[in-house]
C-alpha positions in Angstrom: 16.1 1.8 -21.9 15.2 -0.6 -24.7 12.3 -2.9 -25.6 12.9 -6.4 -26.7 9.8 -8.3 -27.7 7.4 -7.8 -24.8 9.9 -6.7 -22.1 11.3 -3.3 -21.3 15.0 -3.3 -20.1 16.1 -0.3 -18.1 19.6 1.0 -17.4 20.5 3.9 -15.1 23.8 5.8 -15.0 24.8 7.5 -11.8 26.4 10.9 -11.4 29.0 11.2 -8.7 26.7 12.0 -5.8 23.7 9.8 -6.8 22.6 6.5 -5.4 22.3 7.2 -1.7 19.0 7.9 0.1 20.0 7.4 3.7 22.9 5.7 5.5 20.9 2.4 5.3 19.1 2.7 2.0 20.8 3.0 -1.4 20.4 2.2 -5.0 23.0 -0.5 -5.8 21.6 -1.9 -9.0 21.6 0.0 -12.3 19.3 -2.3 -14.3 15.9 -3.9 -14.1 13.2 -5.1 -16.4 9.5 -5.2 -16.6 7.3 -7.5 -18.7 4.5 -6.2 -21.0 1.4 -8.2 -21.9 1.9 -10.5 -24.9 1.9 -8.6 -28.2 2.6 -5.2 -26.7 5.9 -3.5 -27.6 7.8 -0.4 -26.5 6.3 1.5 -29.5 2.9 1.3 -27.8 4.1 2.8 -24.5 3.6 6.5 -24.2 6.9 8.4 -23.5 5.4 10.2 -20.6 4.7 6.9 -19.0 8.2 5.7 -19.6 9.5 8.9 -17.9 7.1 8.4 -14.9 8.4 4.9 -14.4 12.0 6.2 -14.5 11.2 8.8 -11.8 9.4 6.3 -9.6 12.6 4.2 -9.5 15.3 6.8 -9.2 13.6 9.6 -7.3 15.0 8.9 -3.8 18.5 8.5 -5.1 19.0 11.6 -7.2 21.2 14.4 -6.0 21.1 17.2 -8.6 19.5 16.2 -11.9 18.0 13.4 -14.0 18.4 13.3 -17.7 15.7 11.4 -19.6 16.8 10.9 -23.2 13.5 11.0 -25.1 10.7 13.4 -26.0 7.8 13.9 -23.6 4.8 16.1 -23.5 4.9 19.7 -22.4 2.3 18.9 -19.8 4.5 16.2 -18.2 7.7 18.4 -18.5 5.9 21.3 -16.8 5.0 19.0 -13.9 8.6 17.8 -13.6 9.8 21.5 -13.5 8.0 21.8 -10.2 10.2 19.2 -8.5 12.4 21.1 -6.0 14.7 18.3 -5.0 16.5 18.1 -8.5 16.2 19.1 -12.1 14.7 16.9 -14.8 16.2 17.3 -18.2 14.6 16.0 -21.4 15.9 15.6 -24.9 12.8 17.4 -26.2 9.3 18.3 -25.2 6.2 18.8 -27.2 5.1 15.2 -27.6 1.3 14.7 -27.6 -0.1 14.3 -24.1 -1.7 11.0 -23.2 -5.5 11.3 -23.3 -7.5 8.1 -22.8 -10.6 7.6 -25.0 -14.1 8.0 -23.6 -14.6 4.3 -23.0 -11.4 4.0 -20.9 -11.3 2.1 -17.6 -9.3 2.1 -14.4 -6.5 -0.3 -13.5 -5.5 -1.6 -10.0 -2.0 -2.4 -8.7 -3.2 -5.7 -7.3 -1.2 -7.5 -4.6 -3.7 -10.2 -3.7 -4.0 -9.1 -0.1 -7.1 -8.0 1.8 -6.7 -4.3 1.2 -6.1 -4.8 -2.5 -8.9 -7.2 -2.9 -11.3 -4.9 -1.1 -10.3 -2.2 -3.6 -11.2 -4.4 -6.5 -14.6 -5.2 -4.9 -15.5 -1.5 -4.8 -14.2 -0.5 -8.2 -15.9 -0.7 -11.6 -16.4 -4.3 -12.8 -14.3 -3.6 -15.9 -11.3 -2.7 -13.8 -8.0 -4.2 -15.1 -6.0 -5.7 -12.2 -2.2 -6.0 -12.6 -0.1 -8.1 -10.3 3.6 -7.2 -10.2 5.1 -10.7 -10.3 8.4 -10.3 -8.5 11.0 -12.9 -9.5 12.4 -14.5 -6.4 16.1 -15.0 -5.9 17.1 -17.7 -3.4 18.2 -16.6 0.1 17.3 -13.0 -0.7 13.6 -12.7 0.0 11.1 -14.4 2.3 8.2 -13.5 0.0 5.9 -16.3 -1.1 3.6 -15.6 -4.0 1.4 -18.7 -3.6 -1.4 -16.8 -1.8 -1.5 -14.0 -4.3 -1.7 -16.6 -7.1 -4.7 -18.2 -5.4 -6.5 -14.9 -5.1 -5.7 -14.1 -8.8 -7.1 -17.4 -9.8 -10.4 -16.8 -8.0 -10.6 -13.2 -9.4 -10.4 -14.6 -12.9 -13.0 -17.2 -12.1 -15.3 -14.4 -11.0 -14.9 -12.7 -14.3 -12.2 -10.0 -13.5 -9.4 -9.4 -15.9 -6.1 -9.9 -14.2 -2.5 -9.8 -15.6 0.5 -11.1 -13.7 3.6 -9.4 -15.2 7.2 -9.9 -14.1 9.2 -7.0 -12.8 12.5 -7.2 -10.8 12.8 -3.6 -9.8 13.1 -4.3 -6.1 16.6 -5.6 -6.6 18.0 -2.2 -7.6 17.7 -1.2 -3.9 19.6 -2.2 -0.9 18.1 -3.5 1.3 15.7 -5.3 -0.9 12.5 -3.4 -1.5 10.6 -0.8 -3.6 12.4 2.5 -4.2 9.1 4.3 -3.8 5.8 3.1 -2.5 4.0 3.5 -5.9 6.5 1.3 -7.7 4.0 -1.6 -7.9 2.2 0.4 -10.6 5.1 0.1 -13.0 3.5 -2.7 -15.0 0.2 -0.8 -15.3 1.9 2.5 -16.3 3.7 0.6 -19.1 0.5 -0.9 -20.5 -1.8 2.1 -19.9 -1.7 3.5 -23.4 -2.2 0.1 -25.2 -5.1 -0.8 -22.8 -6.8 2.6 -22.6 -6.4 3.1 -18.9 -7.8 6.4 -17.3 -6.5 6.1 -13.7 -4.3 3.9 -11.5 -5.6 2.5 -8.2 -3.9 1.3 -5.1 -5.1 -0.6 -2.0 -4.0 2.3 0.2 -6.1 2.2 3.4 -6.9 4.9 5.9 -4.0 3.9 8.2 -1.5 4.7 5.3 -3.3 7.6 3.7 -4.4 9.6 6.7 -1.9 7.9 9.1 -4.6 7.1 11.7 -3.0 4.7 14.2 0.2 6.7 14.1 1.1 9.5 16.5 -0.2 12.2 14.3 -2.9 11.9 11.6 -2.8 14.1 8.5 -5.1 15.3 5.8 -3.7 13.2 3.0 -5.1 15.4 0.2 -2.8 18.2 1.3 0.2 16.0 2.1 3.5 16.3 0.3 3.2 12.7 -0.9 -0.1 13.2 -2.6 0.7 16.7 -3.9 3.9 15.4 -5.5 2.9 12.0 -6.9 -0.7 12.9 -7.5 0.5 15.8 -9.7 3.0 13.5 -11.5 0.5 10.8 -12.3 -2.1 13.4 -13.3 0.4 15.0 -15.7 0.9 11.6 -17.3 -2.9 11.3 -17.8 -3.2 8.6 -15.1 -4.7 10.2 -12.0 -4.4 8.3 -8.7 -7.5 6.4 -7.7 -7.5 5.4 -4.0 -10.8 3.5 -3.5 -10.2 2.4 0.1 -8.3 5.4 1.4 -11.3 6.3 3.5 -11.5 2.7 4.8 -9.6 1.3 7.8 -8.1 -2.2 7.9 -11.2 -3.0 9.9 -13.3 -2.1 6.9 -11.3 -3.8 4.2 -11.3 -7.0 6.3 -15.0 -6.7 6.6 -15.5 -6.2 2.9 -13.4 -9.3 2.1 -15.0 -11.4 4.8 -18.4 -10.7 3.3 -17.4 -11.7 -0.3 -16.6 -14.8 -2.2 -12.9 -13.9 -2.0 -12.6 -14.6 1.7 -11.4 -18.2 1.5 -8.8 -17.2 -1.1 -7.5 -13.9 0.3 -4.6 -13.8 2.8 -2.4 -10.9 3.7 0.5 -13.1 4.9 3.2 -13.2 2.2 5.4 -15.9 3.7 3.4 -19.1 4.2 2.8 -21.6 1.4 -0.8 -21.5 0.2 -3.3 -22.4 1.7 -1.4 -22.1 5.0 -0.3 -18.8 6.5 3.1 -18.7 8.2 1.5 -17.8 11.6 4.9 -16.4 12.6 4.7 -12.8 11.4 3.2 -9.4 12.4 0.6 -9.5 9.7 -0.7 -12.9 10.8 -0.9 -11.8 14.4 -2.7 -8.6 13.6 -5.0 -9.9 10.8 -6.1 -13.0 12.8 -7.2 -10.9 15.7 -9.0 -8.4 13.4 -10.9 -11.2 11.7 -11.8 -12.8 15.0 -13.3 -9.6 16.3 -15.3 -9.1 13.1 -16.7 -12.6 13.3 -17.5 -12.1 17.0 -15.0 -14.8 18.1 -13.3 -14.3 21.4 -9.6 -13.5 21.3 -8.3 -15.6 24.2 -5.2 -15.2 26.2 -3.7 -18.4 24.8 -3.6 -17.0 21.3 -2.2 -13.7 22.6 0.5 -15.4 24.6 1.5 -17.5 21.5 1.5 -14.4 19.2 3.5 -12.2 21.6 6.2 -14.9 21.6 6.9 -14.2 17.9 10.1 -12.2 17.5 8.7 -9.9 14.9 5.6 -9.2 17.0 7.8 -8.4 20.0 9.9 -6.0 18.0 6.7 -4.2 16.7 5.2 -4.0 20.2 8.3 -2.2 21.5 7.4 0.8 19.4 5.8 3.8 21.1 3.2 4.1 19.6 2.8 0.6 18.3 2.3 0.2 14.6 -1.5 0.0 13.8 -2.4 1.0 17.3 -6.0 1.7 16.3 -6.5 -1.7 14.6 -5.1 -3.7 17.6 -7.1 -1.7 20.1 -10.3 -2.2 18.1 -9.6 -5.9 17.7 -9.1 -6.3 21.5 -11.9 -4.0 22.5 -14.2 -6.7 23.7 -11.7 -9.1 25.1 -11.6 -9.6 28.9 -8.6 -11.9 29.6 -5.8 -10.7 31.8 -3.3 -10.8 28.9 -5.6 -9.0 26.6 -6.1 -6.2 29.2 -2.4 -5.8 29.6 -2.0 -5.4 25.9 -5.0 -3.2 25.4 -4.0 -0.8 28.2 -0.7 -0.4 26.4 -2.5 1.0 23.4 -3.8 4.5 23.0 -7.0 3.2 21.5 -8.2 2.0 24.8 -8.9 5.6 25.7 -11.5 6.4 23.0 -14.5 5.2 20.9 -13.1 3.4 17.8 -16.4 2.5 16.2 -15.6 4.9 13.3 -13.2 2.2 12.1 -16.2 0.2 11.0 -17.3 2.9 8.6 -15.9 4.8 5.6 -14.7 8.4 5.5 -16.8 10.4 2.9 -14.2 13.1 2.3 -11.8 10.4 0.8 -13.8 10.5 -2.4 -11.7 13.5 -3.4 -8.9 11.0 -3.7 -10.7 9.3 -6.6 -11.3 10.4 -10.2 -14.7 12.0 -10.5 -16.0 9.5 -13.1 -15.5 6.6 -10.7 -16.7 8.1 -7.4 -20.4 7.1 -7.7 -19.5 3.5 -8.5 -17.1 3.2 -5.6 -19.6 5.0 -3.2 -22.4 2.6 -4.2 -20.3 -0.5 -3.8 -18.8 0.7 -0.5 -22.3 1.2 0.9 -23.1 -2.5 0.2 -20.5 -3.3 2.9 -20.1 -0.3 5.2 -21.9 2.8 6.5 -20.6 6.3 6.0 -18.7 7.7 9.0 -20.6 10.1 11.3 -19.3 13.7 10.9 -18.3 13.9 14.6 -15.5 11.4 13.9 -14.0 13.2 10.9 -11.4 15.2 12.9 -10.0 11.9 14.2 -9.1 11.1 10.6 -7.3 14.3 9.5 -6.0 16.0 12.7 -5.9 13.6 15.7 -2.8 13.4 17.7 -1.7 10.7 20.2 1.0 12.9 21.7 -0.8 13.9 24.9 -1.5 10.2 25.6 2.0 9.1 24.8 3.4 11.7 27.2 0.9 10.9 30.0 1.7 9.0 33.2 -1.0 6.5 32.3 0.7 5.6 29.0 4.1 5.3 30.5 2.9 3.2 33.4 1.0 0.9 31.0 4.1 0.5 28.8 6.1 -0.4 31.9 3.6 -3.0 33.0 3.6 -4.5 29.5 7.4 -4.5 29.4 7.5 -6.2 32.8 4.9 -8.8 31.7 6.9 -9.5 28.5 10.2 -10.0 30.3 8.5 -12.4 32.7 6.7 -14.4 30.0 9.6 -14.4 27.6 12.9 -14.1 29.5 15.9 -13.5 27.3 18.2 -16.4 26.6 21.3 -16.4 28.9 
């Protein structure tokens, strides 16, 4: 790894058994680069932060050991020693640990989407937002950055500090994508020392953190993911900050809808701004969600059009459907024949989903203590705290009894029959 002007250039060397995660996912590239803010050089990047970046990229693809050829702090090395999957070997340990100064501030891995924007709106006003600007290679990615750029422009107009820094790390993986889900924080990690950052935030919502809307919910604070990466980021002096982890997609959409960001924030990453593609799963889901929040009726004509989208059809074949809770909440007050066929297909039709309109208080444990009161105060400007009677639905709820019930199986069969009638396969 070398630094030339304001760019870091990374090179990985594989051992014989490295590079494969699953039969379908592998690390095919050995090089990537990430841009630093103008005037910042490699000498200003803490070595623990360089090591954390390396592990974020190679972690899924390591078989036995990783050698990091520079000196890191004892604190970071001790955290790496707890990794059970492989060994991490350093040239030396004993470097001074990264400790931000008292006037430090948080940074947000900013995507420009609704969840990320909602995070920014409930974080301290001096938050530094950093957008990973992914270079696009023709015929490789459908990703369109125009919507993110529009949101960034509005954020700057509102007085927020936002950096857009190029990083091409997604091309080391086959198929194209991030090696680990926290990879979008690479540009932040690299500038943390020079910009006095005390924590790193993500727009992780309740559906992702606690897995509500999936078959089995979990207590994210005790999950393997949080215990592993939370420990690693903390050892680097950059604890995780998850400001909307206790907020559903219903809540993040409500926050954005009630802010000046609404006309500029769009979760679709395919359409050319200001238009959305209207041909993807996100457009289908988010449009219905926003309509319900606004009190607009979701009519059967929209549903029939959306269900004809190939990506939506594929998602709706899952059992349970991805984001079951959000879809069920969005359709909860619809009365059309098609909406009822779809709603009955979803587990959420069986229970009260009003808790999705509130925030889960226990999620504050997923935030650095110095920022909790600010986030709580800002959240309360948009949402109410969740009633305690709903808390078990966040950490321990399971859909399994429903999925195995006759009612669920019959509802799925009705839905499948409806779909085959409405959208017959081409001969």
